[in-house]
PDB file of N, CA, C and O in Angstrom:
ATOM      1  N   MET A   1       0.823  -1.189   0.000  1.00  0.00           N
ATOM      2  CA  MET A   1       0.000   0.000   0.000  1.00  0.00           C
ATOM      3  C   MET A   1       0.869   1.255   0.000  1.00  0.00           C
ATOM      4  O   MET A   1       0.449   2.303  -0.492  1.00  0.00           O
ATOM      5  N   ARG A   2       2.049   1.155   0.538  1.00  0.00           N
ATOM      6  CA  ARG A   2       2.969   2.279   0.592  1.00  0.00           C
ATOM      7  C   ARG A   2       3.401   2.698  -0.813  1.00  0.00           C
ATOM      8  O   ARG A   2       3.579   3.887  -1.080  1.00  0.00           O
ATOM      9  N   PHE A   3       3.566   1.745  -1.694  1.00  0.00           N
ATOM     10  CA  PHE A   3       3.982   2.014  -3.064  1.00  0.00           C
ATOM     11  C   PHE A   3       2.938   2.840  -3.802  1.00  0.00           C
ATOM     12  O   PHE A   3       3.286   3.775  -4.523  1.00  0.00           O
ATOM     13  N   SER A   4       1.655   2.504  -3.630  1.00  0.00           N
ATOM     14  CA  SER A   4       0.604   3.241  -4.325  1.00  0.00           C
ATOM     15  C   SER A   4       0.483   4.660  -3.785  1.00  0.00           C
ATOM     16  O   SER A   4       0.103   5.564  -4.528  1.00  0.00           O
ATOM     17  N   GLY A   5       0.794   4.876  -2.517  1.00  0.00           N
ATOM     18  CA  GLY A   5       0.787   6.229  -1.952  1.00  0.00           C
ATOM     19  C   GLY A   5       1.885   7.077  -2.562  1.00  0.00           C
ATOM     20  O   GLY A   5       1.659   8.247  -2.871  1.00  0.00           O
ATOM     21  N   ASN A   6       3.081   6.509  -2.743  1.00  0.00           N
ATOM     22  CA  ASN A   6       4.176   7.236  -3.385  1.00  0.00           C
ATOM     23  C   ASN A   6       3.861   7.540  -4.846  1.00  0.00           C
ATOM     24  O   ASN A   6       4.184   8.615  -5.351  1.00  0.00           O
ATOM     25  N   LEU A   7       3.236   6.593  -5.507  1.00  0.00           N
ATOM     26  CA  LEU A   7       2.836   6.794  -6.896  1.00  0.00           C
ATOM     27  C   LEU A   7       1.801   7.908  -6.998  1.00  0.00           C
ATOM     28  O   LEU A   7       1.859   8.748  -7.897  1.00  0.00           O
ATOM     29  N   PHE A   8       0.869   7.903  -6.077  1.00  0.00           N
ATOM     30  CA  PHE A   8      -0.173   8.939  -6.055  1.00  0.00           C
ATOM     31  C   PHE A   8       0.460  10.313  -5.835  1.00  0.00           C
ATOM     32  O   PHE A   8       0.110  11.283  -6.507  1.00  0.00           O
ATOM     33  N   ASN A   9       1.407  10.385  -4.875  1.00  0.00           N
ATOM     34  CA  ASN A   9       2.098  11.657  -4.609  1.00  0.00           C
ATOM     35  C   ASN A   9       2.904  12.112  -5.820  1.00  0.00           C
ATOM     36  O   ASN A   9       2.931  13.303  -6.134  1.00  0.00           O
ATOM     37  N   ALA A  10       3.546  11.196  -6.489  1.00  0.00           N
ATOM     38  CA  ALA A  10       4.320  11.534  -7.683  1.00  0.00           C
ATOM     39  C   ALA A  10       3.408  12.041  -8.792  1.00  0.00           C
ATOM     40  O   ALA A  10       3.757  12.990  -9.493  1.00  0.00           O
ATOM     41  N   LEU A  11       2.252  11.424  -8.958  1.00  0.00           N
ATOM     42  CA  LEU A  11       1.286  11.880  -9.971  1.00  0.00           C
ATOM     43  C   LEU A  11       0.747  13.260  -9.627  1.00  0.00           C
ATOM     44  O   LEU A  11       0.579  14.114 -10.498  1.00  0.00           O
ATOM     45  N   LEU A  12       0.478  13.465  -8.335  1.00  0.00           N
ATOM     46  CA  LEU A  12       0.009  14.792  -7.913  1.00  0.00           C
ATOM     47  C   LEU A  12       1.085  15.848  -8.162  1.00  0.00           C
ATOM     48  O   LEU A  12       0.778  16.944  -8.629  1.00  0.00           O
ATOM     49  N   LEU A  13       2.326  15.531  -7.858  1.00  0.00           N
ATOM     50  CA  LEU A  13       3.434  16.456  -8.100  1.00  0.00           C
ATOM     51  C   LEU A  13       3.565  16.759  -9.596  1.00  0.00           C
ATOM     52  O   LEU A  13       3.745  17.913  -9.984  1.00  0.00           O
ATOM     53  N   LEU A  14       3.477  15.746 -10.412  1.00  0.00           N
ATOM     54  CA  LEU A  14       3.539  15.933 -11.856  1.00  0.00           C
ATOM     55  C   LEU A  14       2.389  16.812 -12.345  1.00  0.00           C
ATOM     56  O   LEU A  14       2.578  17.685 -13.192  1.00  0.00           O
ATOM     57  N   LEU A  15       1.214  16.575 -11.809  1.00  0.00           N
ATOM     58  CA  LEU A  15       0.045  17.370 -12.183  1.00  0.00           C
ATOM     59  C   LEU A  15       0.233  18.833 -11.781  1.00  0.00           C
ATOM     60  O   LEU A  15      -0.091  19.730 -12.559  1.00  0.00           O
ATOM     61  N   VAL A  16       0.749  19.083 -10.584  1.00  0.00           N
ATOM     62  CA  VAL A  16       0.983  20.452 -10.115  1.00  0.00           C
ATOM     63  C   VAL A  16       2.012  21.148 -10.995  1.00  0.00           C
ATOM     64  O   VAL A  16       1.837  22.313 -11.352  1.00  0.00           O
ATOM     65  N   VAL A  17       3.084  20.441 -11.347  1.00  0.00           N
ATOM     66  CA  VAL A  17       4.122  21.020 -12.207  1.00  0.00           C
ATOM     67  C   VAL A  17       3.547  21.343 -13.587  1.00  0.00           C
ATOM     68  O   VAL A  17       3.822  22.409 -14.138  1.00  0.00           O
ATOM     69  N   LEU A  18       2.763  20.443 -14.140  1.00  0.00           N
ATOM     70  CA  LEU A  18       2.154  20.690 -15.453  1.00  0.00           C
ATOM     71  C   LEU A  18       1.191  21.877 -15.410  1.00  0.00           C
ATOM     72  O   LEU A  18       1.166  22.699 -16.326  1.00  0.00           O
ATOM     73  N   LEU A  19       0.409  21.958 -14.349  1.00  0.00           N
ATOM     74  CA  LEU A  19      -0.512  23.090 -14.215  1.00  0.00           C
ATOM     75  C   LEU A  19       0.246  24.397 -14.052  1.00  0.00           C
ATOM     76  O   LEU A  19      -0.162  25.419 -14.604  1.00  0.00           O
ATOM     77  N   ALA A  20       1.335  24.383 -13.309  1.00  0.00           N
ATOM     78  CA  ALA A  20       2.143  25.594 -13.148  1.00  0.00           C
ATOM     79  C   ALA A  20       2.738  26.026 -14.485  1.00  0.00           C
ATOM     80  O   ALA A  20       2.726  27.212 -14.813  1.00  0.00           O
ATOM     81  N   LEU A  21       3.253  25.085 -15.249  1.00  0.00           N
ATOM     82  CA  LEU A  21       3.798  25.406 -16.569  1.00  0.00           C
ATOM     83  C   LEU A  21       2.711  25.934 -17.504  1.00  0.00           C
ATOM     84  O   LEU A  21       2.948  26.853 -18.288  1.00  0.00           O
ATOM     85  N   SER A  22       1.544  25.358 -17.414  1.00  0.00           N
ATOM     86  CA  SER A  22       0.422  25.821 -18.232  1.00  0.00           C
ATOM     87  C   SER A  22       0.039  27.247 -17.869  1.00  0.00           C
ATOM     88  O   SER A  22      -0.246  28.062 -18.746  1.00  0.00           O
ATOM     89  N   LEU A  23       0.034  27.547 -16.573  1.00  0.00           N
ATOM     90  CA  LEU A  23      -0.289  28.898 -16.118  1.00  0.00           C
ATOM     91  C   LEU A  23       0.734  29.908 -16.616  1.00  0.00           C
ATOM     92  O   LEU A  23       0.368  30.984 -17.090  1.00  0.00           O
ATOM     93  N   VAL A  24       2.010  29.569 -16.512  1.00  0.00           N
ATOM     94  CA  VAL A  24       3.065  30.469 -16.979  1.00  0.00           C
ATOM     95  C   VAL A  24       2.941  30.692 -18.479  1.00  0.00           C
ATOM     96  O   VAL A  24       3.090  31.818 -18.954  1.00  0.00           O
ATOM     97  N   THR A  25       2.672  29.639 -19.221  1.00  0.00           N
ATOM     98  CA  THR A  25       2.522  29.758 -20.676  1.00  0.00           C
ATOM     99  C   THR A  25       1.333  30.636 -21.041  1.00  0.00           C
ATOM    100  O   THR A  25       1.441  31.480 -21.931  1.00  0.00           O
ATOM    101  N   SER A  26       0.219  30.454 -20.381  1.00  0.00           N
ATOM    102  CA  SER A  26      -0.968  31.256 -20.703  1.00  0.00           C
ATOM    103  C   SER A  26      -0.766  32.716 -20.326  1.00  0.00           C
ATOM    104  O   SER A  26      -1.224  33.602 -21.048  1.00  0.00           O
ATOM    105  N   GLN A  27      -0.088  32.990 -19.209  1.00  0.00           N
ATOM    106  CA  GLN A  27       0.196  34.377 -18.832  1.00  0.00           C
ATOM    107  C   GLN A  27       1.132  35.032 -19.846  1.00  0.00           C
ATOM    108  O   GLN A  27       0.942  36.192 -20.212  1.00  0.00           O
ATOM    109  N   HIS A  28       2.127  34.298 -20.291  1.00  0.00           N
ATOM    110  CA  HIS A  28       3.048  34.831 -21.299  1.00  0.00           C
ATOM    111  C   HIS A  28       2.308  35.151 -22.598  1.00  0.00           C
ATOM    112  O   HIS A  28       2.531  36.195 -23.211  1.00  0.00           O
ATOM    113  N   GLN A  29       1.434  34.248 -23.006  1.00  0.00           N
ATOM    114  CA  GLN A  29       0.659  34.469 -24.229  1.00  0.00           C
ATOM    115  C   GLN A  29      -0.264  35.670 -24.070  1.00  0.00           C
ATOM    116  O   GLN A  29      -0.436  36.455 -25.002  1.00  0.00           O
ATOM    117  N   ALA A  30      -0.855  35.811 -22.889  1.00  0.00           N
ATOM    118  CA  ALA A  30      -1.741  36.957 -22.641  1.00  0.00           C
ATOM    119  C   ALA A  30      -0.959  38.263 -22.708  1.00  0.00           C
ATOM    120  O   ALA A  30      -1.454  39.249 -23.256  1.00  0.00           O
ATOM    121  N   ARG A  31       0.241  38.285 -22.166  1.00  0.00           N
ATOM    122  CA  ARG A  31       1.066  39.499 -22.228  1.00  0.00           C
ATOM    123  C   ARG A  31       1.463  39.829 -23.658  1.00  0.00           C
ATOM    124  O   ARG A  31       1.448  40.994 -24.056  1.00  0.00           O
ATOM    125  N   LYS A  32       1.816  38.818 -24.426  1.00  0.00           N
ATOM    126  CA  LYS A  32       2.172  39.050 -25.834  1.00  0.00           C
ATOM    127  C   LYS A  32       0.976  39.594 -26.604  1.00  0.00           C
ATOM    128  O   LYS A  32       1.117  40.502 -27.423  1.00  0.00           O
ATOM    129  N   THR A  33      -0.199  39.036 -26.338  1.00  0.00           N
ATOM    130  CA  THR A  33      -1.410  39.484 -27.018  1.00  0.00           C
ATOM    131  C   THR A  33      -1.754  40.918 -26.627  1.00  0.00           C
ATOM    132  O   THR A  33      -2.158  41.710 -27.478  1.00  0.00           O
ATOM    133  N   LEU A  34      -1.599  41.257 -25.356  1.00  0.00           N
ATOM    134  CA  LEU A  34      -1.855  42.619 -24.904  1.00  0.00           C
ATOM    135  C   LEU A  34      -0.884  43.600 -25.551  1.00  0.00           C
ATOM    136  O   LEU A  34      -1.277  44.698 -25.945  1.00  0.00           O
ATOM    137  N   GLN A  35       0.374  43.208 -25.660  1.00  0.00           N
ATOM    138  CA  GLN A  35       1.363  44.061 -26.310  1.00  0.00           C
ATOM    139  C   GLN A  35       0.995  44.281 -27.784  1.00  0.00           C
ATOM    140  O   GLN A  35       1.101  45.397 -28.292  1.00  0.00           O
ATOM    141  N   LEU A  36       0.570  43.235 -28.452  1.00  0.00           N
ATOM    142  CA  LEU A  36       0.147  43.356 -29.845  1.00  0.00           C
ATOM    143  C   LEU A  36      -1.072  44.266 -29.974  1.00  0.00           C
ATOM    144  O   LEU A  36      -1.159  45.064 -30.907  1.00  0.00           O
ATOM    145  N   LEU A  37      -2.003  44.144 -29.044  1.00  0.00           N
ATOM    146  CA  LEU A  37      -3.186  45.008 -29.045  1.00  0.00           C
ATOM    147  C   LEU A  37      -2.785  46.469 -28.886  1.00  0.00           C
ATOM    148  O   LEU A  37      -3.313  47.333 -29.586  1.00  0.00           O
ATOM    149  N   GLN A  38      -1.859  46.755 -27.975  1.00  0.00           N
ATOM    150  CA  GLN A  38      -1.404  48.126 -27.779  1.00  0.00           C
ATOM    151  C   GLN A  38      -0.729  48.670 -29.044  1.00  0.00           C
ATOM    152  O   GLN A  38      -0.923  49.831 -29.403  1.00  0.00           O
ATOM    153  N   GLN A  39       0.052  47.840 -29.705  1.00  0.00           N
ATOM    154  CA  GLN A  39       0.698  48.272 -30.948  1.00  0.00           C
ATOM    155  C   GLN A  39      -0.340  48.591 -32.022  1.00  0.00           C
ATOM    156  O   GLN A  39      -0.209  49.576 -32.748  1.00  0.00           O
ATOM    157  N   GLU A  40      -1.363  47.757 -32.118  1.00  0.00           N
ATOM    158  CA  GLU A  40      -2.407  47.980 -33.124  1.00  0.00           C
ATOM    159  C   GLU A  40      -3.221  49.233 -32.809  1.00  0.00           C
ATOM    160  O   GLU A  40      -3.631  49.953 -33.719  1.00  0.00           O
ATOM    161  N   LYS A  41      -3.454  49.492 -31.525  1.00  0.00           N
ATOM    162  CA  LYS A  41      -4.162  50.732 -31.143  1.00  0.00           C
ATOM    163  C   LYS A  41      -3.334  51.952 -31.517  1.00  0.00           C
ATOM    164  O   LYS A  41      -3.873  52.945 -32.007  1.00  0.00           O
ATOM    165  N   GLN A  42      -2.028  51.881 -31.288  1.00  0.00           N
ATOM    166  CA  GLN A  42      -1.145  52.988 -31.652  1.00  0.00           C
ATOM    167  C   GLN A  42      -1.142  53.194 -33.171  1.00  0.00           C
ATOM    168  O   GLN A  42      -1.164  54.326 -33.655  1.00  0.00           O
ATOM    169  N   HIS A  43      -1.114  52.097 -33.901  1.00  0.00           N
ATOM    170  CA  HIS A  43      -1.149  52.181 -35.368  1.00  0.00           C
ATOM    171  C   HIS A  43      -2.475  52.801 -35.833  1.00  0.00           C
ATOM    172  O   HIS A  43      -2.488  53.628 -36.745  1.00  0.00           O
ATOM    173  N   ALA A  44      -3.571  52.405 -35.215  1.00  0.00           N
ATOM    174  CA  ALA A  44      -4.874  52.964 -35.582  1.00  0.00           C
ATOM    175  C   ALA A  44      -4.923  54.467 -35.302  1.00  0.00           C
ATOM    176  O   ALA A  44      -5.490  55.230 -36.084  1.00  0.00           O
ATOM    177  N   LEU A  45      -4.332  54.883 -34.196  1.00  0.00           N
ATOM    178  CA  LEU A  45      -4.287  56.307 -33.872  1.00  0.00           C
ATOM    179  C   LEU A  45      -3.462  57.073 -34.902  1.00  0.00           C
ATOM    180  O   LEU A  45      -3.852  58.160 -35.327  1.00  0.00           O
ATOM    181  N   GLN A  46      -2.334  56.514 -35.302  1.00  0.00           N
ATOM    182  CA  GLN A  46      -1.518  57.153 -36.336  1.00  0.00           C
ATOM    183  C   GLN A  46      -2.282  57.253 -37.654  1.00  0.00           C
ATOM    184  O   GLN A  46      -2.191  58.257 -38.361  1.00  0.00           O
ATOM    185  N   MET A  47      -3.032  56.205 -37.974  1.00  0.00           N
ATOM    186  CA  MET A  47      -3.818  56.223 -39.210  1.00  0.00           C
ATOM    187  C   MET A  47      -4.916  57.290 -39.155  1.00  0.00           C
ATOM    188  O   MET A  47      -5.198  57.936 -40.164  1.00  0.00           O
ATOM    189  N   GLU A  48      -5.533  57.478 -37.993  1.00  0.00           N
ATOM    190  CA  GLU A  48      -6.559  58.521 -37.850  1.00  0.00           C
ATOM    191  C   GLU A  48      -5.957  59.907 -38.037  1.00  0.00           C
ATOM    192  O   GLU A  48      -6.560  60.769 -38.676  1.00  0.00           O
ATOM    193  N   VAL A  49      -4.759  60.121 -37.476  1.00  0.00           N
ATOM    194  CA  VAL A  49      -4.080  61.410 -37.639  1.00  0.00           C
ATOM    195  C   VAL A  49      -3.766  61.642 -39.118  1.00  0.00           C
ATOM    196  O   VAL A  49      -3.995  62.732 -39.642  1.00  0.00           O
ATOM    197  N   GLU A  50      -3.246  60.623 -39.780  1.00  0.00           N
ATOM    198  CA  GLU A  50      -2.924  60.755 -41.202  1.00  0.00           C
ATOM    199  C   GLU A  50      -4.182  61.014 -42.031  1.00  0.00           C
ATOM    200  O   GLU A  50      -4.151  61.802 -42.976  1.00  0.00           O
ATOM    201  N   TRP A  51      -5.291  60.350 -41.679  1.00  0.00           N
ATOM    202  CA  TRP A  51      -6.549  60.562 -42.390  1.00  0.00           C
ATOM    203  C   TRP A  51      -7.011  62.016 -42.256  1.00  0.00           C
ATOM    204  O   TRP A  51      -7.464  62.621 -43.227  1.00  0.00           O
ATOM    205  N   GLY A  52      -6.894  62.564 -41.055  1.00  0.00           N
ATOM    206  CA  GLY A  52      -7.262  63.968 -40.845  1.00  0.00           C
ATOM    207  C   GLY A  52      -6.392  64.907 -41.672  1.00  0.00           C
ATOM    208  O   GLY A  52      -6.884  65.878 -42.247  1.00  0.00           O
ATOM    209  N   GLN A  53      -5.094  64.610 -41.726  1.00  0.00           N
ATOM    210  CA  GLN A  53      -4.190  65.441 -42.526  1.00  0.00           C
ATOM    211  C   GLN A  53      -4.527  65.349 -44.011  1.00  0.00           C
ATOM    212  O   GLN A  53      -4.481  66.352 -44.723  1.00  0.00           O
ATOM    213  N   LEU A  54      -4.861  64.159 -44.476  1.00  0.00           N
ATOM    214  CA  LEU A  54      -5.224  63.999 -45.886  1.00  0.00           C
ATOM    215  C   LEU A  54      -6.527  64.716 -46.225  1.00  0.00           C
ATOM    216  O   LEU A  54      -6.659  65.288 -47.307  1.00  0.00           O
ATOM    217  N   GLN A  55      -7.489  64.686 -45.306  1.00  0.00           N
ATOM    218  CA  GLN A  55      -8.739  65.411 -45.548  1.00  0.00           C
ATOM    219  C   GLN A  55      -8.494  66.914 -45.622  1.00  0.00           C
ATOM    220  O   GLN A  55      -9.068  67.606 -46.463  1.00  0.00           O
ATOM    221  N   LEU A  56      -7.633  67.410 -44.731  1.00  0.00           N
ATOM    222  CA  LEU A  56      -7.294  68.829 -44.754  1.00  0.00           C
ATOM    223  C   LEU A  56      -6.581  69.195 -46.054  1.00  0.00           C
ATOM    224  O   LEU A  56      -6.871  70.228 -46.658  1.00  0.00           O
ATOM    225  N   GLU A  57      -5.659  68.353 -46.476  1.00  0.00           N
ATOM    226  CA  GLU A  57      -4.944  68.591 -47.723  1.00  0.00           C
ATOM    227  C   GLU A  57      -5.898  68.573 -48.924  1.00  0.00           C
ATOM    228  O   GLU A  57      -5.779  69.397 -49.831  1.00  0.00           O
ATOM    229  N   GLN A  58      -6.836  67.634 -48.922  1.00  0.00           N
ATOM    230  CA  GLN A  58      -7.801  67.563 -50.022  1.00  0.00           C
ATOM    231  C   GLN A  58      -8.658  68.820 -50.070  1.00  0.00           C
ATOM    232  O   GLN A  58      -8.899  69.366 -51.147  1.00  0.00           O
ATOM    233  N   SER A  59      -9.118  69.280 -48.917  1.00  0.00           N
ATOM    234  CA  SER A  59      -9.960  70.477 -48.912  1.00  0.00           C
ATOM    235  C   SER A  59      -9.171  71.706 -49.370  1.00  0.00           C
ATOM    236  O   SER A  59      -9.734  72.614 -49.981  1.00  0.00           O
ATOM    237  N   THR A  60      -7.875  71.733 -49.078  1.00  0.00           N
ATOM    238  CA  THR A  60      -7.043  72.850 -49.524  1.00  0.00           C
ATOM    239  C   THR A  60      -6.866  72.823 -51.041  1.00  0.00           C
ATOM    240  O   THR A  60      -7.016  73.849 -51.704  1.00  0.00           O
ATOM    241  N   TRP A  61      -6.549  71.653 -51.585  1.00  0.00           N
ATOM    242  CA  TRP A  61      -6.322  71.542 -53.023  1.00  0.00           C
ATOM    243  C   TRP A  61      -7.602  71.749 -53.826  1.00  0.00           C
ATOM    244  O   TRP A  61      -7.553  72.241 -54.953  1.00  0.00           O
ATOM    245  N   ALA A  62      -8.732  71.382 -53.263  1.00  0.00           N
ATOM    246  CA  ALA A  62      -9.990  71.459 -54.004  1.00  0.00           C
ATOM    247  C   ALA A  62     -10.799  72.707 -53.668  1.00  0.00           C
ATOM    248  O   ALA A  62     -11.976  72.788 -54.019  1.00  0.00           O
ATOM    249  N   ALA A  63     -10.193  73.673 -52.999  1.00  0.00           N
ATOM    250  CA  ALA A  63     -10.920  74.902 -52.657  1.00  0.00           C
ATOM    251  C   ALA A  63     -11.361  75.599 -53.944  1.00  0.00           C
ATOM    252  O   ALA A  63     -10.574  75.737 -54.880  1.00  0.00           O
ATOM    253  N   PRO A  64     -12.611  76.035 -53.988  1.00  0.00           N
ATOM    254  CA  PRO A  64     -13.123  76.663 -55.224  1.00  0.00           C
ATOM    255  C   PRO A  64     -12.278  77.850 -55.701  1.00  0.00           C
ATOM    256  O   PRO A  64     -12.077  78.017 -56.904  1.00  0.00           O
ATOM    257  N   ALA A  65     -11.789  78.660 -54.788  1.00  0.00           N
ATOM    258  CA  ALA A  65     -10.983  79.823 -55.193  1.00  0.00           C
ATOM    259  C   ALA A  65      -9.685  79.365 -55.858  1.00  0.00           C
ATOM    260  O   ALA A  65      -9.247  79.975 -56.834  1.00  0.00           O
ATOM    261  N   ARG A  66      -9.077  78.321 -55.353  1.00  0.00           N
ATOM    262  CA  ARG A  66      -7.833  77.805 -55.935  1.00  0.00           C
ATOM    263  C   ARG A  66      -8.085  77.222 -57.326  1.00  0.00           C
ATOM    264  O   ARG A  66      -7.316  77.459 -58.258  1.00  0.00           O
ATOM    265  N   VAL A  67      -9.163  76.463 -57.452  1.00  0.00           N
ATOM    266  CA  VAL A  67      -9.497  75.864 -58.748  1.00  0.00           C
ATOM    267  C   VAL A  67      -9.774  76.951 -59.776  1.00  0.00           C
ATOM    268  O   VAL A  67      -9.334  76.858 -60.922  1.00  0.00           O
ATOM    269  N   GLU A  68     -10.502  77.978 -59.366  1.00  0.00           N
ATOM    270  CA  GLU A  68     -10.814  79.071 -60.289  1.00  0.00           C
ATOM    271  C   GLU A  68      -9.544  79.824 -60.689  1.00  0.00           C
ATOM    272  O   GLU A  68      -9.396  80.200 -61.851  1.00  0.00           O
ATOM    273  N   LYS A  69      -8.641  80.046 -59.759  1.00  0.00           N
ATOM    274  CA  LYS A  69      -7.390  80.735 -60.049  1.00  0.00           C
ATOM    275  C   LYS A  69      -6.537  79.938 -61.043  1.00  0.00           C
ATOM    276  O   LYS A  69      -5.989  80.504 -61.988  1.00  0.00           O
ATOM    277  N   ILE A  70      -6.428  78.629 -60.826  1.00  0.00           N
ATOM    278  CA  ILE A  70      -5.645  77.789 -61.734  1.00  0.00           C
ATOM    279  C   ILE A  70      -6.290  77.748 -63.110  1.00  0.00           C
ATOM    280  O   ILE A  70      -5.595  77.798 -64.125  1.00  0.00           O
ATOM    281  N   ALA A  71      -7.614  77.656 -63.148  1.00  0.00           N
ATOM    282  CA  ALA A  71      -8.316  77.637 -64.437  1.00  0.00           C
ATOM    283  C   ALA A  71      -8.071  78.931 -65.203  1.00  0.00           C
ATOM    284  O   ALA A  71      -7.896  78.898 -66.421  1.00  0.00           O
ATOM    285  N   ALA A  72      -8.057  80.052 -64.523  1.00  0.00           N
ATOM    286  CA  ALA A  72      -7.853  81.334 -65.196  1.00  0.00           C
ATOM    287  C   ALA A  72      -6.397  81.511 -65.615  1.00  0.00           C
ATOM    288  O   ALA A  72      -6.129  81.948 -66.734  1.00  0.00           O
ATOM    289  N   GLN A  73      -5.456  81.179 -64.738  1.00  0.00           N
ATOM    290  CA  GLN A  73      -4.047  81.433 -65.028  1.00  0.00           C
ATOM    291  C   GLN A  73      -3.447  80.451 -66.027  1.00  0.00           C
ATOM    292  O   GLN A  73      -2.801  80.858 -66.993  1.00  0.00           O
ATOM    293  N   TYR A  74      -3.656  79.179 -65.799  1.00  0.00           N
ATOM    294  CA  TYR A  74      -2.961  78.170 -66.601  1.00  0.00           C
ATOM    295  C   TYR A  74      -3.761  77.667 -67.797  1.00  0.00           C
ATOM    296  O   TYR A  74      -3.185  77.258 -68.806  1.00  0.00           O
ATOM    297  N   LEU A  75      -5.065  77.697 -67.686  1.00  0.00           N
ATOM    298  CA  LEU A  75      -5.900  77.175 -68.779  1.00  0.00           C
ATOM    299  C   LEU A  75      -6.620  78.288 -69.549  1.00  0.00           C
ATOM    300  O   LEU A  75      -7.386  78.010 -70.472  1.00  0.00           O
ATOM    301  N   GLN A  76      -6.375  79.533 -69.172  1.00  0.00           N
ATOM    302  CA  GLN A  76      -7.006  80.703 -69.803  1.00  0.00           C
ATOM    303  C   GLN A  76      -8.529  80.546 -69.876  1.00  0.00           C
ATOM    304  O   GLN A  76      -9.157  80.911 -70.870  1.00  0.00           O
ATOM    305  N   MET A  77      -9.090  80.011 -68.833  1.00  0.00           N
ATOM    306  CA  MET A  77     -10.546  79.865 -68.778  1.00  0.00           C
ATOM    307  C   MET A  77     -11.136  81.083 -68.070  1.00  0.00           C
ATOM    308  O   MET A  77     -10.468  81.737 -67.269  1.00  0.00           O
ATOM    309  N   GLN A  78     -12.385  81.371 -68.377  1.00  0.00           N
ATOM    310  CA  GLN A  78     -13.075  82.467 -67.700  1.00  0.00           C
ATOM    311  C   GLN A  78     -14.544  82.114 -67.534  1.00  0.00           C
ATOM    312  O   GLN A  78     -15.080  81.243 -68.220  1.00  0.00           O
ATOM    313  N   ARG A  79     -15.166  82.803 -66.619  1.00  0.00           N
ATOM    314  CA  ARG A  79     -16.594  82.538 -66.383  1.00  0.00           C
ATOM    315  C   ARG A  79     -17.405  83.010 -67.597  1.00  0.00           C
ATOM    316  O   ARG A  79     -17.117  84.058 -68.174  1.00  0.00           O
ATOM    317  N   PRO A  80     -18.409  82.234 -67.972  1.00  0.00           N
ATOM    318  CA  PRO A  80     -19.250  82.686 -69.099  1.00  0.00           C
ATOM    319  C   PRO A  80     -20.142  83.845 -68.667  1.00  0.00           C
ATOM    320  O   PRO A  80     -20.545  83.949 -67.508  1.00  0.00           O
ATOM    321  N   LYS A  81     -20.435  84.701 -69.622  1.00  0.00           N
ATOM    322  CA  LYS A  81     -21.350  85.819 -69.343  1.00  0.00           C
ATOM    323  C   LYS A  81     -22.774  85.274 -69.311  1.00  0.00           C
ATOM    324  O   LYS A  81     -23.034  84.166 -69.781  1.00  0.00           O
ATOM    325  N   SER A  82     -23.668  86.038 -68.768  1.00  0.00           N
ATOM    326  CA  SER A  82     -25.034  85.532 -68.569  1.00  0.00           C
ATOM    327  C   SER A  82     -25.716  85.166 -69.890  1.00  0.00           C
ATOM    328  O   SER A  82     -26.535  84.248 -69.912  1.00  0.00           O
ATOM    329  N   GLY A  83     -25.410  85.841 -70.966  1.00  0.00           N
ATOM    330  CA  GLY A  83     -26.015  85.527 -72.248  1.00  0.00           C
ATOM    331  C   GLY A  83     -25.417  84.282 -72.893  1.00  0.00           C
ATOM    332  O   GLY A  83     -26.007  83.725 -73.819  1.00  0.00           O
ATOM    333  N   GLU A  84     -24.268  83.844 -72.423  1.00  0.00           N
ATOM    334  CA  GLU A  84     -23.601  82.688 -73.004  1.00  0.00           C
ATOM    335  C   GLU A  84     -24.033  81.369 -72.358  1.00  0.00           C
ATOM    336  O   GLU A  84     -23.666  80.295 -72.835  1.00  0.00           O
ATOM    337  N   VAL A  85     -24.794  81.448 -71.299  1.00  0.00           N
ATOM    338  CA  VAL A  85     -25.215  80.232 -70.568  1.00  0.00           C
ATOM    339  C   VAL A  85     -26.525  79.753 -71.152  1.00  0.00           C
ATOM    340  O   VAL A  85     -27.465  80.531 -71.313  1.00  0.00           O
ATOM    341  N   GLN A  86     -26.585  78.472 -71.470  1.00  0.00           N
ATOM    342  CA  GLN A  86     -27.814  77.864 -71.977  1.00  0.00           C
ATOM    343  C   GLN A  86     -28.184  76.702 -71.075  1.00  0.00           C
ATOM    344  O   GLN A  86     -27.333  75.899 -70.694  1.00  0.00           O
ATOM    345  N   PHE A  87     -29.459  76.623 -70.739  1.00  0.00           N
ATOM    346  CA  PHE A  87     -29.947  75.532 -69.934  1.00  0.00           C
ATOM    347  C   PHE A  87     -30.662  74.552 -70.841  1.00  0.00           C
ATOM    348  O   PHE A  87     -31.489  74.956 -71.659  1.00  0.00           O
ATOM    349  N   ILE A  88     -30.366  73.299 -70.713  1.00  0.00           N
ATOM    350  CA  ILE A  88     -30.971  72.259 -71.536  1.00  0.00           C
ATOM    351  C   ILE A  88     -31.867  71.412 -70.636  1.00  0.00           C
ATOM    352  O   ILE A  88     -31.443  70.911 -69.595  1.00  0.00           O
ATOM    353  N   GLN A  89     -33.096  71.272 -71.062  1.00  0.00           N
ATOM    354  CA  GLN A  89     -34.051  70.476 -70.285  1.00  0.00           C
ATOM    355  C   GLN A  89     -34.046  69.038 -70.805  1.00  0.00           C
ATOM    356  O   GLN A  89     -34.132  68.820 -72.013  1.00  0.00           O
ATOM    357  N   PRO A  90     -33.948  68.073 -69.918  1.00  0.00           N
ATOM    358  CA  PRO A  90     -34.021  66.677 -70.367  1.00  0.00           C
ATOM    359  C   PRO A  90     -35.433  66.327 -70.822  1.00  0.00           C
ATOM    360  O   PRO A  90     -36.414  66.881 -70.326  1.00  0.00           O
ATOM    361  N   LYS A  91     -35.521  65.411 -71.759  1.00  0.00           N
ATOM    362  CA  LYS A  91     -36.846  65.031 -72.271  1.00  0.00           C
ATOM    363  C   LYS A  91     -37.541  64.136 -71.295  1.00  0.00           C
ATOM    364  O   LYS A  91     -38.668  63.708 -71.545  1.00  0.00           O
TER     365      LYS A  91
END
């Protein structure tokens, strides 16, 4: 009966060691995942900042006054006079 008690204790010890290793592994994986999440949040924040800058740049380039100035200077375009405008009605 003494032999089975030692075997039982050895199995319990093995089980405790395996559970401890499993706990350490899961904690390590959780930390790695949290670090990856933080990196992705930082990347998303950088992308939002860049998106805002691009929207501002687009509004600057597409400003009506700028477009009209470029059309007049580089393309020699001008606004039509009121008599030159024709409205076409769709059928």
